[in-house]
C-alpha positions in Angstrom: -8.2 -29.2 -4.7 -5.7 -32.1 -4.7 -8.2 -35.0 -4.4 -8.7 -35.5 -8.1 -5.8 -34.8 -10.4 -5.6 -34.1 -14.1 -2.7 -35.4 -16.1 -0.9 -32.1 -15.8 -0.9 -32.2 -12.0 0.3 -35.8 -12.0 3.2 -35.0 -14.3 4.3 -32.1 -12.0 4.2 -34.2 -8.8 5.9 -37.1 -10.5 9.7 -36.7 -9.8 10.6 -38.5 -13.1 8.4 -36.4 -15.3 10.7 -33.3 -15.4 7.6 -31.2 -15.9 7.3 -27.6 -14.7 4.0 -25.7 -14.7 3.7 -23.0 -17.4 2.2 -20.5 -14.9 3.9 -19.4 -11.6 0.4 -18.9 -10.1 -0.1 -22.6 -10.3 2.9 -23.0 -8.0 1.7 -20.3 -5.8 -1.7 -22.1 -5.5 0.1 -25.3 -4.4 2.3 -23.4 -1.9 -0.8 -21.8 -0.3 -2.5 -25.2 -0.1 0.4 -26.9 1.7 1.0 -23.9 4.0 -2.6 -24.0 5.1 -2.9 -27.8 5.5 0.6 -29.0 6.6 1.6 -28.3 10.2 5.3 -28.8 9.6 5.3 -26.2 6.8 3.1 -23.8 8.7 5.3 -24.0 11.9 8.5 -23.5 10.0 7.2 -20.6 7.8 5.6 -18.8 10.7 8.8 -18.9 12.7 10.8 -17.7 9.7 8.4 -14.7 9.5 8.3 -14.0 13.2 11.9 -14.5 14.3 13.5 -11.4 12.7 10.9 -9.0 14.0 12.4 -7.2 17.0 11.6 -4.0 18.9 12.0 -0.7 17.3 14.5 2.1 18.0 13.4 5.7 17.3 16.4 7.8 16.4 15.4 11.1 17.8 15.6 12.9 21.1 12.2 14.4 20.8 10.0 12.3 23.1 6.8 13.9 21.9 7.6 13.0 18.3 8.5 9.5 19.4 5.1 9.1 21.2 3.3 10.4 18.1 4.9 7.9 15.8 4.5 5.1 18.3 0.7 5.8 18.5 0.4 5.5 14.7 2.7 2.6 14.1 2.1 0.4 17.1 -1.5 1.2 17.9 -3.2 2.2 14.6 -1.2 0.2 12.1 0.1 -2.6 14.4 3.4 -2.6 12.6 4.7 -5.8 14.2 1.7 -7.8 13.0 2.0 -6.2 9.6 5.7 -7.2 9.3 4.9 -10.8 10.3 2.1 -11.0 7.6 4.6 -9.6 5.1 7.0 -12.4 6.1 4.3 -15.0 5.6 3.7 -13.7 2.0 7.5 -13.7 1.4 8.3 -17.2 2.6 5.1 -18.8 1.1 4.8 -16.9 -2.2 8.3 -15.5 -2.7 6.6 -12.2 -3.7 5.3 -9.3 -1.7 3.3 -6.4 -3.1 2.4 -3.5 -0.8 0.8 -0.1 -1.1 0.5 2.6 1.6 -2.7 4.5 1.3 -3.3 7.9 3.0 -6.6 8.7 4.7 -9.1 10.7 2.7 -12.8 11.7 2.5 -14.7 11.1 -0.7 -17.3 13.7 -1.6 -20.1 13.1 -4.2 -21.5 16.4 -5.5 -24.0 17.6 -8.1 -22.1 19.0 -11.1 -24.7 21.8 -11.5 -25.3 23.2 -8.0 -22.6 21.5 -5.9 -25.1 19.8 -3.6 -23.4 17.0 -1.6 -24.9 13.7 -2.4 -24.6 10.6 -0.1 -24.9 7.0 -1.4 -27.2 5.0 0.8 -29.1 1.7 0.9 -32.6 1.5 2.4 -34.0 -1.3 4.6 -35.2 -3.2 1.5 -31.7 -3.4 0.0 -32.3 -0.8 -2.7 -29.5 1.7 -3.4 -29.9 5.4 -4.4 -27.3 5.3 -7.2 -26.7 3.7 -10.6 -23.6 3.1 -12.7 -23.9 4.0 -16.4 -21.5 5.2 -19.1 -18.6 5.1 -16.6 -20.2 7.4 -14.1 -22.3 7.2 -10.9 -25.7 8.8 -11.1 -27.6 10.1 -8.0 -30.7 12.2 -7.5 -30.2 15.9 -6.7 -33.1 17.7 -5.0 -32.8 20.6 -7.6 -31.8 18.9 -10.8 -33.0 15.3 -10.5 -30.8 12.4 -11.8 -27.3 13.7 -12.5 -23.8 12.2 -13.0 -21.9 13.0 -9.8 -18.6 14.6 -9.4 -16.2 12.6 -7.2 -13.6 14.4 -5.2 -11.1 12.7 -2.8 -9.9 15.1 -0.1 -6.8 14.0 1.9 -7.1 14.5 5.6 -4.7 14.7 8.5 -5.7 11.5 10.2 -4.1 8.4 11.7 -6.3 6.1 9.6 -3.5 4.9 7.3 -4.1 1.7 5.3 -1.4 -0.8 4.3 -2.7 -3.0 1.5 -1.1 -6.4 0.9 -2.0 -7.5 -2.6 -2.7 -11.2 -3.2 -0.2 -12.5 -5.8 -2.9 -14.6 -7.4 -4.5 -11.3 -8.5 -1.3 -9.6 -9.6 -0.1 -9.8 -13.2 3.5 -8.8 -14.1 4.3 -7.5 -17.6 8.1 -8.0 -17.8 10.2 -7.1 -20.8 13.5 -9.0 -21.0 14.9 -6.5 -23.5 14.3 -3.4 -21.3 14.4 -5.1 -17.9 11.3 -3.1 -16.9 8.3 -4.6 -15.2 4.8 -3.2 -15.0 2.4 -4.5 -12.4 -1.4 -4.9 -12.8 -4.1 -5.9 -10.3 -6.9 -8.1 -11.5 -10.0 -6.9 -9.8 -12.0 -9.8 -8.2 -15.6 -10.2 -9.4 -16.9 -9.9 -5.9 -15.6 -6.4 -5.6 -17.0 -5.4 -9.0 -20.5 -6.5 -7.8 -20.1 -4.4 -4.6 -19.9 -1.2 -6.6 -23.6 -1.5 -7.3 -24.8 -2.7 -3.9 -22.5 -1.5 -1.1 -22.4 2.2 -0.3 -19.4 1.8 2.0 -17.5 0.2 -0.8 -17.8 3.1 -3.2 -17.0 5.5 -0.4 -13.8 3.8 0.6 -12.4 2.0 -2.4 -9.4 3.8 -3.8 -9.9 6.0 -6.9 -8.0 4.0 -9.5 -10.0 0.9 -8.7 -13.3 2.7 -8.6 -12.6 4.3 -12.0 -11.6 0.9 -13.5 -14.9 -0.6 -12.2 -16.9 2.2 -13.6 -15.2 1.8 -17.0 -15.7 -2.0 -17.0 -11.9 -2.6 -16.9 -10.8 -6.0 -15.4 -7.4 -4.8 -14.2 -5.6 -1.7 -12.9 -2.0 -0.8 -13.5 0.0 0.1 -10.3 2.0 3.2 -10.2 5.6 1.9 -9.8 6.6 4.7 -7.4 3.7 3.9 -5.1 3.9 0.1 -5.1 6.4 -1.6 -2.8 7.7 -4.8 -4.3 10.3 -7.2 -2.9 10.8 -10.7 -4.1 12.9 -13.7 -3.2 16.1 -13.9 -5.2 15.7 -16.5 -8.0 17.4 -17.9 -11.0 16.8 -16.5 -14.4 13.9 -18.6 -15.8 10.7 -18.5 -17.8 9.0 -16.8 -14.8 10.3 -13.3 -15.6 9.7 -10.6 -13.0 8.6 -13.1 -10.3 10.4 -14.5 -7.3 10.1 -18.2 -7.0 8.2 -19.5 -3.9 10.5 -21.2 -1.4 8.1 -24.2 -1.2 8.7 -25.0 -4.9 11.7 -27.0 -3.8 9.7 -29.3 -1.6 6.3 -29.5 -3.3 7.0 -33.0 -4.7 8.2 -34.1 -1.3 5.1 -32.7 0.4 2.9 -34.5 -2.2 4.7 -37.8 -1.4 4.2 -37.3 2.3 0.5 -36.7 1.7 0.4 -40.0 -0.3 2.0 -41.9 2.6 -0.4 -40.3 5.1 -3.3 -41.3 2.9 -2.0 -44.9 2.8 -1.5 -44.8 6.6 -5.1 -43.6 7.0 -6.3 -46.5 4.9 -4.3 -49.0 6.9 -5.6 -47.5 10.2 -9.1 -47.6 9.0 -9.0 -51.2 7.7 -6.4 -53.0 9.7 -6.1 -51.5 13.2 -9.4 -53.0 14.6 -9.6 -56.7 14.1 -12.8 -58.6 13.1 -13.7 -61.2 15.6 -16.0 -64.2 15.1 -17.2 -67.4 16.8 -17.9 -70.7 15.1 -18.4 -74.4 16.0 -15.5 -76.6 15.2 -15.9 -78.1 11.8 -14.8 -81.6 12.8 -17.5 -81.5 15.6 -20.2 -80.6 13.1 -19.1 -83.3 10.6 -19.2 -85.9 13.4 -22.9 -85.2 13.9 -22.7 -83.7 17.4 -25.5 -81.8 19.1 -27.0 -78.9 17.0 -25.0 -80.1 14.0 -28.3 -80.2 12.0 -29.6 -76.9 13.4 -26.8 -74.4 13.7 -29.4 -71.6 14.2 -30.1 -72.9 17.7 -26.4 -73.0 18.4 -26.0 -69.4 17.4 -29.0 -68.3 19.5 -27.5 -69.9 22.6 -24.1 -68.3 22.0 -25.7 -64.9 21.4 -27.8 -65.2 24.6 -24.7 -66.2 26.6 -22.8 -63.2 25.2 -25.7 -60.8 26.1 -25.8 -62.1 29.7 -22.0 -61.8 29.9 -22.1 -58.1 28.8 -24.6 -57.4 31.6 -22.7 -59.5 34.1 -19.0 -60.0 33.3 -18.8 -62.6 36.2 -21.3 -64.8 34.6 -19.9 -68.1 33.3 -22.0 -69.7 30.5 -22.0 -73.4 29.8 -22.0 -74.5 26.1 -23.1 -78.0 25.1 -20.6 -78.0 22.3 -17.2 -76.4 21.9 -16.9 -72.8 20.6 -14.0 -71.8 18.4 -12.8 -68.2 18.2 -11.1 -66.4 15.2 -10.0 -62.9 14.1 -9.4 -61.2 10.7 -7.1 -58.2 10.5 -5.6 -56.3 13.4 -2.0 -56.2 12.0 -2.2 -52.5 11.2 0.4 -51.5 13.7 3.0 -53.5 11.9 2.1 -51.9 8.5 2.2 -48.2 9.6 4.5 -45.9 7.7 5.6 -43.7 10.6 9.4 -44.3 10.1 9.2 -43.4 6.4 7.2 -40.3 7.1 9.6 -39.2 9.9 12.5 -39.6 7.5 10.7 -37.5 4.8 10.0 -34.8 7.4 13.7 -34.5 8.1 14.3 -34.0 4.4 11.4 -31.5 4.3 13.1 -29.4 7.0 16.3 -29.4 5.1 14.4 -28.3 2.0 12.7 -25.4 3.9 16.2 -24.2 4.9 15.3 -23.8 8.6 17.0 -25.1 11.7 15.4 -28.3 13.0 14.7 -26.5 16.3 12.4 -24.1 14.5 9.9 -26.9 14.1 10.5 -29.2 17.1 11.7 -26.6 19.6 14.6 -27.2 22.1 16.8 -24.3 21.1 20.2 -24.9 22.8 22.3 -22.4 20.8 24.7 -20.0 22.4 25.5 -16.5 21.3 28.7 -17.7 19.6 27.0 -20.6 17.8 27.8 -20.9 14.1 24.1 -21.8 13.5 23.0 -18.5 15.0 25.5 -16.5 12.9 24.4 -18.3 9.7 20.8 -17.5 10.6 21.6 -13.8 11.1 23.3 -13.7 7.7 20.3 -15.4 6.1 18.1 -12.6 7.4 20.3 -9.6 6.5 18.7 -9.0 3.1 15.2 -9.8 4.3 15.5 -7.3 7.2 16.6 -4.7 4.6 13.4 -5.3 2.7 11.5 -4.7 5.9 13.5 -1.6 6.6 12.5 -0.2 3.2 8.8 -0.9 4.0 9.2 1.0 7.3 10.9 3.9 5.7 8.1 4.2 3.1 5.5 4.2 5.9 7.4 6.8 7.9 7.8 9.1 4.9 4.1 8.9 4.2 3.1 9.5 7.8 5.4 12.5 8.0 4.0 14.0 4.7 0.4 13.6 5.7 0.7 14.6 9.4 3.2 17.4 8.5 5.7 16.3 11.1 9.5 15.8 10.9 10.6 12.5 9.4 12.7 10.3 11.7 14.7 7.1 11.2 13.3 3.9 12.7 15.1 0.6 12.7 14.8 -2.7 14.4 17.0 -3.9 17.2 19.8 -6.3 16.1 19.6 -10.0 16.5 20.8 -11.6 19.7 20.2 -14.6 21.9 19.2 -14.3 25.6 22.5 -16.0 26.6 24.8 -13.8 24.3 27.0 -12.9 27.3 30.1 -12.2 25.3 28.4 -9.5 23.2 26.8 -7.9 26.3 30.2 -7.9 28.2 31.9 -6.2 25.2 29.2 -3.4 25.2 29.5 -3.0 29.0 33.3 -2.5 28.6 32.8 0.0 25.8 30.3 1.9 27.9 32.7 2.0 30.9 35.4 3.3 28.6 33.2 6.0 27.2 33.1 4.6 23.7 29.3 4.2 23.6 26.5 5.9 25.4 24.5 4.5 28.3 21.4 4.6 26.1 23.0 2.2 23.6 24.1 -0.1 26.5 20.5 -0.2 27.9 19.1 -1.0 24.5 21.2 -4.2 24.5 19.1 -5.3 27.5 15.7 -4.1 26.0 15.6 -1.2 28.4 14.4 2.3 27.5 16.9 5.0 28.4 14.4 7.8 29.1 12.3 5.4 31.3 15.3 4.2 33.3 16.6 7.8 33.7 13.2 8.9 35.1 13.2 6.0 37.4 16.7 6.9 38.7 15.6 10.5 39.3 12.5 9.3 41.2 14.5 6.9 43.3 17.1 9.6 44.0 14.4 12.0 45.2 12.9 9.2 47.4 16.3 8.4 48.9 17.0 12.1 49.6 13.7 12.6 51.3 14.3 9.4 53.3 17.8 10.6 54.4 16.3 14.0 55.4 13.7 12.3 57.6 16.3 10.0 59.1 18.6 13.0 59.8 15.7 14.9 61.5 14.9 11.8 63.6 18.5 11.5 64.8 18.8 15.3 65.4 15.7 15.4 67.7 17.1 13.3 70.5 20.4 15.1 70.4 18.6 18.5 70.6 16.5 17.3 73.5 19.6 16.0 75.3 21.3 19.3 74.7 18.4 21.3 76.0 18.3 19.2 79.2 22.1 19.7 79.6 21.7 23.4 79.2 18.9 23.6 81.8 21.1 21.8 84.3 24.0 24.2 83.7 21.7 27.2 84.2 20.5 25.7 87.5 24.1 25.2 88.7 25.0 28.8 87.9 22.1 30.3 89.9 22.8 31.3 93.6 21.5 28.9 96.2 18.1 30.0 97.4 18.1 30.0 101.2 15.5 31.4 103.6 16.5 34.7 105.2 18.4 34.5 108.5 16.2 35.5 111.5 18.0 37.8 114.0 17.5 37.3 117.7 14.9 39.6 119.1 16.1 42.2 121.6 15.9 41.2 125.2 
């Protein structure tokens, strides 16, 4: 895309041209390109998107309700992955457009008899429907070819869909006099063609887009109450209704780095490996030495000697004439632009407004670091945007599933070595100012899980103490029984044989 430039692109990337593209989508296109191709930009942007995503806290005491929301959010939707992808859109494009779609079943029926019709494709790739006059025609067994009725029936399912709309396909109609913005989605041509060839597409595509395709409309207007929009705060400019991409500030710098890398590539390709050659000394040839009139023989002998040397490095050839050695190039290492590129990368990190450790690692902050606090403040508004997205998803789930709506928020920022904050919460918990559940959340521990573990350990300890008590009581009982037997034996009268009287004389 950037290999061959028109005059307009050259003016934009020239820092002295003072030229700005007339379309914001042109800037979005450049931002996407450099995110996908520049490892510094990709690393910084991904960490910006990933860092503020923490674990979730469900503000309810109903464990069954928590489990139901967890199953939908964390298993079906994969909310953490979704929030990271939203962050990538925000920090690359400066604009995020989202829609939460509820699960539904689409039913095609005959308008005359109500027979259910099913769009299908046979093994030869032929479909059983046609699009004409803004309607889908199928064959009914009773009435032949008929325009179908299309009904979308909402269902109580966990199959929620969160659509992230590509800003390149979004058009914003903004009025500076009213301050209102209307959003339109430009339907890609590939999706338009799928309506006539893919049965799954016409079953699953949302109704407004299907109706637009049937009516040959190129775009669909979003309903403002169903579209989630958050944009990067920007100055008032000609790009009304849009947030400016963060990479706009460093696009010229990125282009300059690309130029230096291209120059470095050319130097490495042409100058790193030197060109070596052998030749007979000129003065020897001019003096009429051997082979001076037939240099081909000299060359053959030299080539044969080199060939033998490659097979046997210990071989020592003997030349009848001197052999001179020369090189061309090889000074590429002295010409490399690594110091200049490293300096520009430092400027790039400043322009991206990220800590240097985000890119190169080696985080050495502490919990009281000023850098950490500044980073937290930087994320306050952004996390509020994410909270609005979570609230919208929760309200939609509660409405479709007919369950109570709960409040879900992300855990606050903290570093692993934020000892001061942890000690303060421990003091508050010991003073009865906060609950044990809040204290355990500080250490990423679940209160109900820990409580169950404590109960299990208590039962095990009680059972163990009971066994130990029985084991200590058994010898005592045996000793007591032995002592009692001895006492009984002492109390019994002495058993002596009867005294025999003397017989009469």
